[in-house]
N, C-alpha and C positions, 0 to 999 in steps of 0.2 A: 504494500500500500504506500509506504514511504517512497519507494522507487517510482511508482506511478505519479505521485505528487511532484517529485523532483523533476521528472521528465516533462510533465505538464508545465511546470514553472519555467523550465528552460525554453520550451517551445513558445510560451507566451512572451518571454523576454526577447527571443530572437525575432518574433513577429513584430513586436513593438519597435525594436531597433531598425528593422527593415522599413517599416512604415515611416519612421522618423527620417531615415536617409532619403526616401522618396520625396517626402515633404520638403526637406532641405534642398534637394536637387531642383524641384519645381520653383522654389523660392529664389534660388540662385539664377535660374533661367529667366524668371520674370524680372529680377533686378537688372540683369545685363541687357535684356531687350528693351525694357522701359528706359534705362539709362541712354541707350543708343537713340531711341526715339526722342528723348528729352534733348539730346545733343543735336539731333537733326532739326529741331524746331527752328524755323527761320529767325525768330526773335533772339535766339541764343547767339547766332553769328553777328547780328547787328549789335547786340549787347557787348560782345567782346571788343568791338571798336570803340565803345564808350569808356573803357577802362584804360587809363594812361599808364601803360606798363613802362614805356620809355619816355624819359623827359630830356629836354635839352637845357643845358646851363650855359649862358653867355659868359665867355672869357673876357672879351673886349669887343670893340666895334666890329671886328671882322671874323672873329673865331667863336666857336661853341664847342662844347663837349657833350656827348650823349652818355646817359647813365640809366640805370633801372630805377624807377620811382617805387620805392618800397611801400609807400602808402597806397599807390595804385595797385601793386601786387596784392596787398592785403584786402583791398576792396574786391578785387577779382576773385580771390580765394574764398572770401565770404559768400560771394554770389554762387560759386561752385558748391560750397558746403550746404547752402540752402536747398540744393537739388535733393538732398537726402539720399544720394547714391554713392557718395565718395567718402572714404574714411579719412581720419586725420593723417594716417601714414601717406595716403595718396597726396593730400594737400601739402604736407611737409616736403615730399619729394618734388612737387611742382614748384614750391617756394625755392627750394635748393637749385632747381633748374634755372629759374629766373636770376637768382643771386649769382650763380656761376657765370651767366651771360654778363651780368653787371660787372663782375671782376675783370672780365676781358675788356669790356668797354672802358673801364677806369684806367686800364693800361694803354689804351689807344691814345695817339696824339690828338690834339684839338683839330677840328676841321673847319673849313669856311662856313659861315652862317648860312649861305645859300645852298650848301651841299645837301643832297639827299643820299644817304648811305644805307645800303642793305646791311642788316644786322643778322649774322648767322644765328640760326635757332629761333628767330622771331618770325620767320616767313612760312611757318607750317601750322597745322592744326595742333595746338598744344595737347589737347585731350587724347587724340589718337596717334600723335607723333607721326604724322604723314603729310605729304604735300597734296594728296588727293583724297580727302575725306569722303568725297562723293562715291568713291569706289566701295566704300563700306556703307555709308548712310543711305544710299539709294537702293540697297539690296538687303536691308535688315531682315525683312520678312522672308527672305529666301535662305537665311542662315540656318545652319544645323549645329546642334551641340554634339560634338564628337565624343567628348569624354568629360566627366566631372569627377574629381577626386576630393573627398572630404575627410579631414582628420581633425577631430575635436571641433574647434571653432574656426578653422582655416579651410579654404577650398581653392582649387585650381580648376578652371573650366576652359575647354577648347571650343571656340565658336568659329565654324568654317562657313565662308560665303562663296559658294561655287561660281556665281556669276563673275566675280572678280578674282577668284582663286586666292582670297584673303584668308589667312589663318590667324585669328586673334586668340590671345591667351590672357585670361583674366585671373588675377588672384584676389581673393576676397577674405574678409574676416567677419565673423558673426558677432555683433555688438548689440546687447539688449534685445536679443531675438530677431535682429534684422541683419541681413547680409549687406555689407558695404564693400565697395571696390577699393582695393589697395594699389592695384597696378593694372595697366593695360599694355600689353606687348604683343609680340608675334611669335609664332612657333614654326619650326621647319620639321617636316616629317622625314626622318632619315630612313633610307632603305639599305638594309645590310645584305650583302651577298658575298659569296666566296670570291668573286672577281675583284671585289674591293680590297681584299687582303693579298692578292697575287701581284 
């Protein structure tokens, strides 16, 4: 009788664990797809243009220096945080990205006031780290989740968009019962064969 009760208890525990994993996977999928739709919103792109990430400091009548406006960065990060899709780790990494660009700008010589200079790293979609975000955002609903791995409150999800052959890799953390995105990157599927070793 004790053995039957133990087996029943183990089966119930396994079933509950499996149901929780399925619920977490659905929640992760919804977080990622909803985030991509939020990012695709035309208002988001125009809002990015309203945040002064780069500022110009006059040196004299003829010269200026470009630098990162830390207040502008913080306003932009606050806007992203309010989406409720991104973790503090994600926002801190993006802050570091902007500050690193700022360090490079601070080392650059002053430029003529009339000059328009391309700043490396500022000419792409910051969120998706790509020059062609439409290759992802125009095909969100065609995307497929290839694999989701969950360990405790951390997850990795592969999201493949066949139309553009884009392979996105999301890392997430569960905070207060909600999955938040820590990082958006890309993955490469490696094919192993004997010929690769010959």
